[in-house]
N, C-alpha and C positions, 0 to 999 in steps of 0.2 A: 563823784562815784558813778561809774556807768551802770545803767540798768542791766545791760547784757554786754558780753565782750566779743561776741562773734556774730555781727560786728558791734563795736561800741558806738551805737548810733544815737542814744538818748541818755539823759540824766534827769531824774525826777526829784524835785524839791522834797516831796513827802518821803520818798524812799531814802534819801540821803539822811534825813533826821532819824529814821528808824535804824539805819546802819550805825549812826553815831551812838545811839543808845545801846545797841547790841555790843559795839566795841567797848563801851564803858562798862557794861556788865561783865564782859570777858576780862577787862583790866581789874575790876574789883575782885573777881574770883581768882585770877591767876597771878596778879601783880606784875604783869608784863607791860612795861612802860610803852612799848611800841603800839599797843592797842589804844592807850590814852592819847598818844601823840598823833596817831592816824585819825582818831576821832576828832581831835582839835583841828587838824588840817581840813577835814571834810566840813566841819562846822564853820570854819572861816570861809570856805568856798560857798557855802549856802548863803552867807551874808554878802559876799562880794559878787558872785556870779548870777544869782537868781533874782536879785532885787530889780524892780522896774523903776522907771522915771517917776511913777506915781507913788512909789513906796510899797507897792504890793510885791508878792513873790511870784515870779513866773512858775507855772506848774511843771513845765517840761522844757529842757534845753536840748537842741540838736548838737551832736558832737561830730567833729572836734571844734566847731566854730563857737560853741556856747551861745548860739543865736536862739532866742525863744521860739518854740514851736507855736504855730497858729492856734489860738484858743477856740474852744467850742462851748458857747454859752449853754447849750443843751446838756452838756456832760459835766458834772461837778468836778470830775478828776482832771478835766482839761481847762479848768477855770480856777483863778485864785479865790480864796474864801476862808471863812472862819475855821473850817476843818483843818487847815494847815497849822493851827496852833498845836496839834498833837506832835507834829514834826518839830515845831519850834521848842518843845520841851527839851530837845537835845541841847539847846543853848543854856538853859537853866542848869541842866546836869553838868555841862562842860564848865560853867562858872564855878560850881562846887569842886569839880575834879581838878581844875587847873589853877584856880584862884585868879583867873583873868576877868576883870569886871566888864569888859566889852561884851562878853557872851551874855551876861545877865541883862545888859542894855538891849541887846538884840531880842531877847525873849520879851522884855517889857514892851518894846515897840510892837512886836507881833501881837502881844496880848491886847494892847490898846486898840489896834486895828480890828482884831477879831471881835472884841466887845461891841464895836460899832457895827460890824457886819452881820452878826448872828441873827438879829430879828428878821432879816429878809430871807433866811435860808430855807425855812420850812413854811408850807409844804413844798413850794418851789417847782412843782410839776403837776399837770392835770392827771397824769396816769398814776394810779395808786402803786403799781409795781415800781415805778421810778421813785415815788415818794419813800417806799421802803428802803431803796438803795440810799436815798438821801438821809434817812434816819441813821443808817450805819455811819455815814460821813459826819453827821451832826454830833454823834456820840464821840467822834474824834475831838471835836471842839470841846465838849464837856470834859473829856479826859485831859485836854491841854490846860484846862483851868485849875487842875488839882494842885499844882505847886503853889498857887496863891489862893487856895480855897477859902482861907479865913478873911481875905480882903472883902469888904462889903459889896463891891461891884461884882466880884467873882462869885460870892455866895448867892447873890440875887440871880445871876445868870445860871448857876447850877440849879437852883430851885425852879426857875422858869423853864430851863431846858428839860429837866426831868418831867415837869408838868406838860411840856409839849410832846415829848417823845412817847411817853407811856400810853396815852389814849390813841395816838395815831397807830402805834404798834398793834394794839388790840383791834382797832377798827379794820386795818388792812390784812391782818393775819389770816382770815378765812380765804383771801385770794392769794396772798404770797407772804411768806415769813422767812427771815434769815436768822440762823442760829447766832451769828456774830452780833446782830442787833440786840437780841435778848441778853447775850453775855455782856456786851458793853454797857447796856443800861443797868444791869444788875451790879456790875463792878462800880459804876459811878454812884449808884444809890448807896452802896455799902461804904465806899471811901468817904463820900460827903457826910454820911452819918458818923463815921469814926472821927472825922475832922470837926464834928460838932456844928456844922453849918446848915445841914438839912436833915430833919428828922426822918429816919427810915420808915417808910410805909411797909410794915412787915407783911401785911396781906398781899400787897402788890408784888413785893420782892419774892415771896413764896410762890406766887403764881408764875412769875417769870422764871424762877429756878426750876419749877416743875415742867414748864413748857420746854425749857432749854434741855433738860435731861432727856426728853423724848427724842432729841436729835442724835443721841449716841447710838452708833451702829454695833451690832453683834454679828460676827461672821467667822467662818472657818479660814478665811483669807487673812493672814496676819497684816497685810497692807491696809485692811479696812477695819478689822476688829478693834473696837474701842474708840475709833475716830468719830467725828461729828459731821453729819451731813451739812452741806452749805445751806440748803434751803428746802422749802416745801411749797408747792403750788396746789391750791385747792385740795389739800390733804394728801397729795402725792409727792413722794420724795424726789428731789432732783438728784441725778446719779453722780454726785460729786462728794467725795470725802475731802474736805478742805483743811489743809494743815493750819492755816491761820485761824479759821473758825474753831478748830479743835483746841488750839492753844488758848484762845480767848475763853472758850467754854469751860475747859478744865480749870483755868484760873478762877473764873467767876464762881463755879460750883465749890471749889476748894475754899475760897473766901467765905462763901455762904455757910458751908459746913463748919468752918473753924470758928466763925463769929468773933475773930480778933483782927486787929488792924495790922497789915503788913507794911513794910517800908515802901514808899512811893516808887523807889527804884525798881521794885519788882513788877510794876505794871508793864505788861507786854504791849 
């Protein structure tokens, strides 16, 4: 699945997984088999085209050659890592949607690798601003654990991960904070609690929900009104109303207000 089409120069492993999950959501809602079949084709490409000789997943491929783009160890999005487990959730979803067991095998292999990798991911950078960015990525790893939340190793990783992210988020917030990091942490807290594997710290969750709600914008401009700011530096809003941050935030606050467990397929 190309990242852009004019020109179709790159394909991202992470984005392909998100596309698969989006197509499967459309298939469940509309019952159009083309959505499911296209999702399966993209999922097969993820397993075939992105895997490296070491068993990792190349973050980015050049098109049309499908040659891996040079990695950048200083940028998490240009390196393989535990955060890719969020994208690998697509394989677990495909296994349920198609009945093809190889997709579940692909997810299990990604899960095993991510569980080995995650202890080295945080803080991962001396610059607190970069650490905040890595908190966002690390929460992708925590989200990717949720299909197997009841497994002892995954339950431990969820508990440890929440325990890593929450204090770093509070520590760095006076310098830089991202609305998506608050939203992702809150969603993981709630879902892990509903799954019965991590007791929800209600006081911490309430603080995160309160901080997250502060990011919602009010404006006479309908393009902005109700959206969520991407971030805040030293108390000043960054001038971006981010659609992904908005979707994460709306879902997190809806789950917090509802107090009931949604289906994991609903996780954006």
